[in-house]
N, C-alpha and C positions, 0 to 999 in steps of 0.2 A: 504493499498500502504506499500510496506519495503523491502529499506533498505539495504543500505549496511553494510553490518556488524555490525548484530543486538545488538548494543549497550546496547542497555534497555534488553536483555537475563541478565542483573548484576544485576536487579531493579522488487586433485583427481592428469613405466615412459616407454609412450609408445611413438612412433614418427611422434605425432598430427601435424606436422610440410605443410603445405597446401595442407592436405594430400591422399595420393591412395591406402588408408588402407580403404575396404571398399566403393572407391566413388560413386559408384555409389547404396547407401546400399539397396536401395530396387526393388532387380533384381523380388523377387516375392511380395513387395509389394500394388503394385498396384490391383493385384489379391481378396486381404482381401475388408473387405465391414465393416463397422463399427456400430456398432449394436447403434442406439440410442434408450434414450429412457427417457419418463418425471419424472423428483428432482428435488429432496426439494436444495435451496440455498441460503433461509434467505432472496432478493431483493424482488427487485420488479416487476422484471422479470421475464417470463415464463422459465426452465430453460431446460437441456437435459445433460442428465449425459453417458457413456460410459467407455468399456475399448478396451484397445490394446495392441494384444502381439508386444513384439518387441524382438531382443535378448538383451540376459539380455548380455553376454560378446561380444564387432562386433569386438575382436582379434582375438576370435577365430572359425573358420569357420568351424570348426568340428562338436564344440556344437552345440544343437539342448534347451539348456536351455533357456526362453525366461522369461522375465515381464512381468507382465502386466500393460501400462500405465492408470490411472485415467483422463481424458476426461469428460469438462463442456463447454460448448455452452449456448448460448441466438439466435434465430435462426435473421436473418436480419429482421425486419419489412413491407422491401420494394422490387419489384422485378424487371429487374430483377437479380437475384443473382452475386457479383461479388467477388464472394467468401469464404476466412475466413479467421480475423487477428485472426492471437495468438498472446499473453499475456502473457510476463514475470514479473512479482511488484518486484519478488527484492529479498533479503537475503542478503547471498544466504541465502536458507531455505522458502517462500513465499510460500505456493502448493497456492494460487493463490482463491482458491472458495472465501474465502470472501472478498477477494474484489474486483472480476468479481459481484456478489453480488453490493458493495457499488456505484459500478462508472460505474455499466454497461450502465445509463440514458447516463452518459456523454459522455462513450467509443462510444456507437451507435452515438449520433448523431457529438464524434467527428469526426470521417470515418464516411458521408455521410449515414449513412445505409441500408446501400446494402448489407455488407458484417454481416458473421454470426461473433460474440467475440468466440476466443475459448480460453481455457483456457489449458494445457496441465503439466498435476501434475508430479512434474518433479523429476525423482529418487530422492527415500532419504526423500522424504517429502512424507504425509497421510497418502497411504495406498502401497505407488509402492517403493516395500523393504526399509519400513523405517530405517534411521540410529537411531538407539538410544543408548547411553552407557549406557542405567541403564535398569532392567526387573523393575521398577515402581520408583509408581510417589515421591515415598516416600525416597530411594533408592537415585534419585535427591538431594530432595530438602534437604537430611542429607549427600551428599559432597556437597551440594553448601556451608549447612554452617559449615565441614570441611574446606572446602577451596576454600572463593570466592576469584571473582571476586575483583582483587585491580585495582586499579587508579595507574600510576607509582607513586606515589607522595604525596599519601597519605600515608608513612612515608618514615622514612631511613631505614626501611627493602624492601619496598612493592615489586621495584624489584626482590630482592632476593627471596621473598616469587613467584612473578606471576612465575616465574621460575621452580622452587620445585613442585610447584601446579599445573602448569602445563605436565609438564613431570607425573606427578600421571593423570592425565584427559585423558592426550594420552594414558599412558599403560593402564587407564580403557576400552578407548573405542577398544582397536585394540585386550583387550580382548573378547570383545562384536562383531567384529562385524570384525574381518581378513578374516571374510568368504563373504560376497558380500559386503565390503567398501572401496575395487578397483574398483568395479565397479561408485563412486559419481561424475568424473569428467564433466565435462562441455564441452568435446568434445564430452561424452560418449553420454549429452543431447540432442547436435546438429544432433549427427546418426539418436535420436528418432526425433525429431520435420522435417528430411528428410523421414522418416518413417511416423508416422503421414500422412503427408502432402501429400505424395505422395498415400497414402489411401481413402484420401478427393477428390484425384481425380479433376477436371479443370486442366491452366495453369501446372502446377509444378511448376512455379514459391511465395514465401514464403509470406506471407505479417508479420509483425513480430509490436509489441511493445512493447519495456521492458522499464523499467526503474530502477534505480538503478542496484544492480547488472543484469538484467535483458538486459543493455546495457554491460556490457561486456559476458557475454549467445548468444548475438546479432554480437557484432562483431568477437564475436568466429567464427558464424554461418558463415556470412558475408567474413573472410581470411580462413573458407572451404570452404566452395561452391558458389564460385560467382557467379557461375555463375545458381546458382539457385535461387538468390536474386531478388523479383517485387517490391515489399515500402515498406522499415524496414529503422522505426523512432529508436533512440536510443534516451533515454527520460533522462537525471538526469545525466549524463555519467561520469562511473569510467574511471578514468587510470591500460586500459588491463596489458600494457605493469607491473608497478607497482603488481596492484594484483596476476599476475601469478606468479610476481619475491619476494611478502611477501613486498613487501618493500611498499605503503602505503604514498606514501609521502605524494603526492598530491593533495592527498583528502582532505589536512588540512588548503590549504594554504588561503577559502572564510573563514572559520569558526570566528572567530574575529569579519572578520566583517562585520557579521549577526549578531553577541552579538550587535556593534555597532549600523547598524542597530536597531536590539530591543528597542534600547536602544533612535535613535533619530524619532523612532517614538512613539515613546514614551510620551516625549514632543512635540512631533507636535500634539496630538491627548493626552493633561492631563484630558481628563472632561474618560475616558478609561479607565487612567492608573495611579494608587493608589499613583505608588513610582512618581513620579514626581515631587510633591509638592516643587518646585517653583525652583525643579533643573537644571541644563544643564547634555545636555544626557551622555558628558567628567565623569558630578559626580556623576553623576545615573552608569556606568560601572566602576565606581571604587568603590562605596559605594561594589558592587555585590564580586568586589575581595576579598572586604576585609569580606562582612560574609564569601563566601567560604574558608579563611583563617580559620576567625571563626571560622567557624564546622569543620575544622584540626583538631582544640585542644581543640574542646565544643564543642560533638555531638546533637544533637534537641534529646529529647524528645518530640516527638508529640501526643497528645490523636487521638488513629484512635480505632474508637470504643468501647470507653472506657480505651482499653487498650494501654501504654504507648510502643511508636513502636521506636529504635531507627534512624537515617536520619544519617550517619555518614560523613567525604566529601566521598568515590565514587559513595555511595546514592545519597548525594545532589548534588554532581558537575553534577554526569553519568545524571542525571532531570535536569538539565538546559540545559545543551548537546542536550539533548533528544527531549526539547522544540522548536532550534532553528530547526527542520525540518517544522514547520506548526504553520507561523504565526495565521492561527484563533485560536489553544491557547493560544496568549499572553498576552489578557486583561486576563484571567483566572490568569493565568501566575503570571500577574504585582502584582493582587491583593497575593497571596499566596505568594510573595517573600515578601512585605510590609509589611502582616502580622505574616512573621517572625524576622524582624528591629524593624515595634511594641509590636511588641511581643505575638500576636496576635495567639496563639498556638496553640487553640481550631479548631477557624475557618482553619488556617493554614493545620489541621492532619486532616478537613474536603476533602479539594481540597485532600493533597496524599490518603486517602483514598479513591476515586476516580477515579484519576490516577493506581492504582494498584491494582484496581478489575478485567479489561477487559482480557480477551481470550490473550495466544501470542501471534505477531502475527506471527512466526518460530515454524517451529516443534523443541523441544528449539539446541538436536545435527548437524540436519543436516548443518547449517549454517560453519560447521569443519566438517564436514566430507564430504561435496565441496570443500570450499574457500581451505583447507588443502591440498589439494589429486592434486587441480592447478597446487595450489604452492611448491608440493611438492621435498622437494634439499635432503641430507647427510650430508652439508660440512658447512652447517652453521659453523659460530666461536661465539665464545664465545663476541670476542673485537667484529667484526661487528654488533651486535644485541645491545649492548650495544651503541655502533655508532651508528645505524637505533633509536632508541630511544631515543639519545638525539639530536638528529636533528627534531624527533616529538614531541618533547617538546619543543623546540626551532617554531616549525612552526604556533603551535597554543596555545595559556596560555588554553583558555577553553576549546582546546580538544583534546590538544594531547598526554594527558596520558591517556586519561580516558579508554580507548581500547587498553592497552598493551596489558593483555592479551591474542586479538586472532595473539597477532602476537609470542607470548612467545609459546601456542598454537599448532601453525604450525611452526613451528622452531623443535616444540618437535617430534612433529606425524611422528608415527610407519609404517603405513597402505598404501604398496607403490602400488599406484595406474597401472592401467591395462593402460593407456592409457592416456598421458594431451598434451594440444594442447602445443608447443613450436616455433611457427610461427610469426612474423615482424610486424602482423596484419595491411599488405602490399594487395592492392588488391583491381583489376579495377571492378566492380562489374557491370552485365547483366542490373541494373538499378542504380542508383542513390541513397544514404540513402540520408533521415535526419536532420536532429541532431540536439537535442534544449538543452537547458543550461537557466537560469537562471542565471542575475544577480548576485546572491548573496545566492550560497547554500553552507552550512554548508559541507557538505561532498566530493559531485560530482562538482566542479565547475566549472566551466565558460571555464577557462584555459584548462580540462581537452575537453569534444568538441572540442574547436578545435584542441588540440591532437593525436584524435583518424580521427578528418576528418581530419588530417595531410593525413595517411594514405586511406581513401577511395577513390579513387578517382573521381572527377564530384560531390563531397556528397557536405551537405550545411547548416550550422549552422547558428539557429533560435536563437534569442537571447529571455528569457522569462523575461519580465521585474520583476521578483519578487523576494523576502525573498523567503527560505525556502525550502524544497527539490524537485525537477522533478517536472514539469505541472503543475499536476492533484492539486494543490494542494489549486490556487488561480487560479481563471480563468481567459483568456483570451479570447473575439469572435476574436481577431485581429489571437491570437493563433490559435485557433480552427478552421478556416476561414485552413488555413495557413493546418493543418492533413490533413482535409476531402478533403479541393484543392486535396495536396500530394494525398492519398488513393484511390482518386476514378479518378484523369482522371494522378497521374504522375508531377503534379504541382509542380515545387519546389516554396517558395520563396527567391529573391533574395537575396545573400550574403552580412552579413555587414546587413539585418531584422536584427527591436527589436517591442514586441510587447508586449502594455503596458500591467498592470491588469485589472481589470472589482470591480474592491474590495479595499478596503485598511487593511493592520498588525492594529489590533486594534479593527477591526470591525464584529469579529465571525462571516463574514462572506465570504465564498467560494468564493461568485460571483457564482456561479452556474446557479444557478435558473434564474438569470438575462443571462446570455451565451446564454440559451435553448431558452430559452421564444426569441432571441434576433436570434435565430443560426434557429428554424423553422418557422421565419417570414421569413428568408431570404433565405431558399432550394421556399418557396412558389409561 
């Protein structure tokens, strides 16, 4: 699952405002059949795949140009079928296949077992007009070496460096993607969902669970097509107003709170956290910041597979920031930090090799093709950008500067989108939304969930009592029962409900094995 602004990558102008443009975008889609066939997704549940043609350009009714969306689904184990639930796991840029394979059993249980689970691979990802600014991985690697993505406080010239390198990146993407890059917006993605929804048949109402950036897309769909909303969950909510404005300030309001929670949970479970060492949570937190400052001027050389790897301020701080997403990894990360603090660099290198070896969760440039198109504008001023960066740095000591390059790349963006949503995210949907926010989320705070809820009449916010990003990371029987009831019969939790989790940070256990057993027993 990922993830609003993939900070780990360091280590879309139309008038879609409540938009009448192709408001019923599927005048022929109901006559189209989706042909499913078995496929391999490396998960524990059987999957089927399909492709489905949609218009390349929804703003040009005279054009017959299409693109083929990739679809993957897990069939419902129970009958009668209650239709399909779509999932978007975030990014923007997560094509969803790996996430569906990973979380399939959990999502099947948390939706009730009577729905097919469907992922629509978004435009710009996978094989759906992939947004790639480089011809080869070698070109991409060379560009990252020449123009690394710097945290804004990495040096006294980092901000200027990011500005210039962002311009180079934007020019490169324009040169390679100026023909199809204009079709990448969330507004177009929303219309894609309506096309596929109609082709699937049924009651024509959308059932959807969006996480992280998937909440921005979900809010966009709900605002553009309020009469098509059946059951929509927004989970780990990004502020869509700020996302479309390329501001993203609210995302940082709880970031430092999560680091504080890491330190407090460390003290509470010293047998799982070598960092504890008879220190208070405040002392551990200050030691972490002191280490970050030390690495700024004294980068680490960690032995990785026998080769020294330079870990500088940007890499080190980005890694700390990213670990805040997932408490199930806090025990191992505390050992990593302790090894560095005590000079055990070989052991630290082993951990760094492990976390650096996995496949990327996002298609490399897709997040920018989507994000920068959604927030496209041509009137950015240098003073405005610098003030925004200053505010971000002040909001979060640990996360304020690590994704400055995302902001500056979108400021420099050259590809003008065909259509972007410009509305206010205010709507009365046919059925109310369920909105889930963690107690302390490093990038999608509970305040953003409440902000979005205020715009959608009768929606309810459910607080998921966890650190980390979105609700799937640490299981809660209470939350799973709430999502199941919502998808099964539309029941919403009482306003103000808070669900506690059924695991603990530093346990290394996400709690889902226990919760799945209890859900199975409860449904019998």
